[in-house]
N, C-alpha and C positions, 0 to 999 in steps of 0.2 A: 067727665073731661080734668076737674081739680082735683089735685092732688094735696092730702095733708100727710105728706108722706104714706100712704097708700101702699098695697105690697107692691103693685106696680113701680111707683116710684121708689121704691126702698132697692128695687135689684139696681134699674139703673140709675139712683143715686151711689151706691155702691161701687159701681163699677166708675162714677164721679171723682167717689171719694180716691181709688183705686189710681186715676189720674192722677189727683192733686197732691197724692204723698209719693207715687213716683216720679211724676213730674219734678217736684222739689229734690229729691232723693238720686237724682239725676248727676253723672260726674260725667265730665269732658274727659274726650281722648284726644281731643285734636285744639284743646288751649283755650275754647269755647264753653261757655254754661250756658242754661236756661234759666232767666229773670227768675230768681229770688222772689217768694209772695214780700213784700214792703214789711217791715220792720215799724215803719211809723206811720202814722196815720195817713191817708194819702194827699189832704189837704185840706188849705178852708176853715174855718173860723164853727165851735162850735155854735148852734141854735139856743136858743133858751127851752128848749120842749124834753127834757131830759125822760129817761123811761124809766119805769118807777123800780127801783130794787135790783138795777139789774136785767130787767127783761126788757121781752121785746117780740112782738108778733110781725116776724118781716115776711113778707110775700113778693116771689118773681113772679112777673109776666113774659115767658118764653117769646122768643120769634119762632116761625115757622120752621120746620125741621125736627123736632123733637126734643128731649133732654139728652136724648142720648148722639149727638148728633156729629160728634168727634168733634166740635169745634165751639162757636161761641156760647150755645145754650149751654151745652154742658161745662163746660168750664165754670161761665157763671155760676151754675147751679153747687157747682166745687167749692165756690167760693161762702156759697150760703150753708151747705152741709158743715164746712170747716170750719165759718166761725159760730154754730152749733156745739161742735167737739168743742171747741175751746170755754164757751158758756153755756150749759145744760137748758136757762133758764130763757134762751132765745128761743122762741116758735117760728118752725119753718114750713112755708107749702108752697106749691109753684100751682100755675096755671098753663096750658100749654096751646100754643095759637095756629089754627090750622091754614089763615089767610092773613092778610091785613083788614078783613073785613072783621074780624077778632079782637085786634085792639083796642078799641074803646068799648067795649062788653067787660072784656076781661079786666081792663081796668077799672071800671065801674064798680063790677063784680066783688075786685080787693076793697076796695073802697069801703062799700058794702060788710064788707066781711069785718071791720074795722081794725084792720092792718096798722100799724106802726108809721113803717115803713113800708114803700112799695118801691121795687127793683125793677126797670123795664129793659129787654135785654135788646139790643138792634137799635140803629137810625132810623130806619124805616118807621119806627115808633115816635119818635122825637113831635112833632105837632100833637099826637096824641096825649101822649104825656104832658106837653102844654098847656093841653087844653085841662084837661084831667088836674093840673095841678092851679091852676088859676081857679079851676070850681070847688077846689077841695084845700081852700089855705091851711086847714089842722093838721092835713096828713103830710109827711114829708115821703116825696120821689127821689129816685135816683136813676139815673138815666145812661146806660152801657151807650158808650160812640155816640154820642149827642152833647154839647155844652148846656150848663147851667142857662135857663131862661125865663126863671122863677127863685124867689125867693127861698121857695119851700122845694126846688129842686134842683139836686147834685149831678152835673157832670163827670162822667167819668170817660175821657178820651184816651187815647195811646197814636203818639208821633210815627207810626208803624213804618212810613216814607222811611226812617233811618233804620230800623232794622232790615227793611225789604233793598236798601241800599247794597247794605251788607250782602244779604242774599244773591243781589243781580250781579255784583263783583264777583263774589265766588263762583257762579253758575260761568258767567264769562273768563273766569280762569281754570273750569275743569270741562268746559267743551271740547269733545272731540272732532265735532262737524264746524264749529264756527255759526252755530244756530240753535239759540233759548227760543222758548215761548213764554209767555203767560195769556190764562186769559181769565175774566171774572166772572160772577153770578148775576149781578145787576151792576148797568154802568149808575154808580151812586158813590160818592164820597169815602164811604166806609171799605169800599172796595178798591177803586181807584187810587187810593192813598198805598196802598199795595204796588201796586201795577206801576205807578209812576215812582216809586222807588226802587224797586228793583230796574227799571227802564232805563233811570239815569246812573245806577250802580255801574250795569253794562256799560253806558259810554263813558264813564272817570275810567273804568278799566280798561277801553280800548282807548283813550286817551295817556294813560299812566303808561301802557305795554305797547303801543304802536302796532295796535289789532286794530279787527274790524270786524268783531262777533255783532251778528244782527240779533233781532230780539222780532219774533214772531209774533203777532196777537194784538200788539200795543204799542202806540206812539206816541208817548208823551203830547207832542206838539201837535197831535190828529186825534185827538178822545173820541168822535163821533165814531173812526174806524177801525174801535177795537174792537174785539170778540166776546162773548159774552153768551152763556145758556141760558142766560133769562130763569133760575130757578137755583136755589140752593140746595136743592134735595134730590134732583135728577141724573143718578149716579151713567146711566146709559149715553146721557148726552155728553155728558162730562169726559167719558172714553171717545166719544165719538170724535168729539173737538181734539180731544189729547193727540187721537191716533192721526189725525188731518197734516196735525201739526208736524207726527216723526214722520209720517209720509214727504212732508217737506224739507227732511233733514236737522228737526231740532231732536235734540236729544236730554238737553234737561228742561222738565215743565214746570213753571210755576202758578198751580190751580189757585185763585181766591174766591173760593163759592160755599164754603162750605163740605156739607155731606157729596154735594157734586163734584168737589174735587177728589173724591174717592173713585171717580173714572180714572182719572190720569194715573191713581196706582194701579187697576186695570192694565192701562195703556202698558202701563212699562213693566209688566208682569207680561204681557202678551208680548213684549220684545224680547225678553228673553234677556234680561240684564243688561241690554245698549243703552236702554232710557232710565235715565233717573228725577228722580221729583223732588221739588223742595215743598213744604207744606206749611200753612200759616197756621196761625191763633197760637195753637198750642204743638208742643211735642208729639210731631205724628208718629214716632215709634212708643208712645204710649198710647196716643188716641185711635191708633190705626196699625197696630203692630204688625198685622197682615200683613202690612205694604214695608214695614220695615226696610227690607233689606235692599228698597228700590229708593228710600229717602236720603235724599243728602244732608238734610238739614231741614229744620223748620226754623222761618222768621215768628216767632211767637210774640206776646202781647199777653200782659200779667194780668189776663179776666179773672181770674180766680184768688189772687192777691190784694186786687185793688176790691171786688164785692166785700171779699173776707173784712178788710180792715173796715170798709163802711158800716157792714151791720154790727162789729164790733164796739167799735166808736161810736154810732151812735147807742147800743144797748148798755153803755158804760156810762151815758149821762149827754151825751153832745150829738148833734146829728150834724154831722160835717156840710157844709155849705160852700159855696161856688159852683170852682172845677179843678179836677185833678188832671194833668197830661200826665201820659206815661212816655219816657223816652229813654234812650241810650244811657244817660246819664244817671237817672233814677230806677234801671232795671226793669222799668214798664216794657220796653221790646228789644230785642234782640234777636240773637240764632243760640237753635237748642244745638246740643251737644251732636258730633258726626255719625257718631256710632258705628255702623258697620262700614261706612267710609271713614273711619278714624287714619287709617293707613294708609290712604287714597289720597288724601289733600293735600300735597306737598308743603312743607314746612316754610317755605319763602314764602308761597301765597298765604298762610296762616299768618306769617309776620306781616304781612301786606295789609291783611283785616284789623289786625291789631292796629297797624298805623291809621287807618282809613277810620274806623271807630275813633278813635281817640280825635282825628281830623272833625268829623263830625260832632264830637261834643264839644271842642273847644271853639266850633265856628268858623274853621279853617277851612270847611268844605260845607260848600252853600246847597241846601238841597233845595230844589224851585219848584217842586208838586203846591199846585194853589189848593191841594185837598187837605193840607197840612192844618191841624186844631192850634189854635191860636190862644192864649191866656185871656 
């Protein structure tokens, strides 16, 4: 199961690099653009443990869903590959997790491999990483979607409520039925932060435009009543949930469920083009191109860029410490291009989105989600 860029990993990795390059090269036809990879280190000061001669043994522990999950695993691994492209002296490998029971054994296995830096993907692994970091103070860890809790653990987080707020505003402006929907993989903060932002964006659109667009599947004020697939891989469940919302009148769907979210693309396809989807984490037209014609946009988070920066900075002589939080202001989250919908999004709505984005950045628009990360 462990890959040291084995033949299987190389194939999956090539796809991930294609994802990275295509995503960074995309140009918006609608005035928005994918968050670029950061040009500065993602934050924190360096530790006193340099990697000798610019070399680094960097290892990644994936969450469930595989390296080609079209979402957070794939994007994070692409970041490792990009770092190696920049510095051939960086040695990279990954190990997949088939379930949560694999987290601790996988982390321990990477420690035993004498990895200089171990990057763990997914907030569900946070407690396991914290324990491993405490037990191995000479090893550096980075955790995607969780804050730093130890001196040798770097937190990589994203305030995707900000990007999702724009996604909700856009969905409310584009719906023809007056109903949109969102659902998640699990009821956990890295998921509900997206759903909160989407819900708040719809409410803000209604307030500003005197409309009454409904959100099916989630109400930030009633989190226990939300809709979840309880899986990040079950596409059939994702299609079933999405089809239920379509039957209830929703014509824009926002799945926050990794690979399971592809079921929403299948439901949109089955609708004959009457339903559109807003993807998450990556530009869906790059990572799940088979459904591009149904993707209105994607709410992105710069997983690839942040992982690349962490690994390259560590190899240059200093391991980042503390935490990084991706925001609209630093391009850590945002909206991907509209692609096939570029000519369908009214210019007035695009202008409103620009204004809303600036309001979130300058603080005049307040997002209330309690799932937002704090520095």
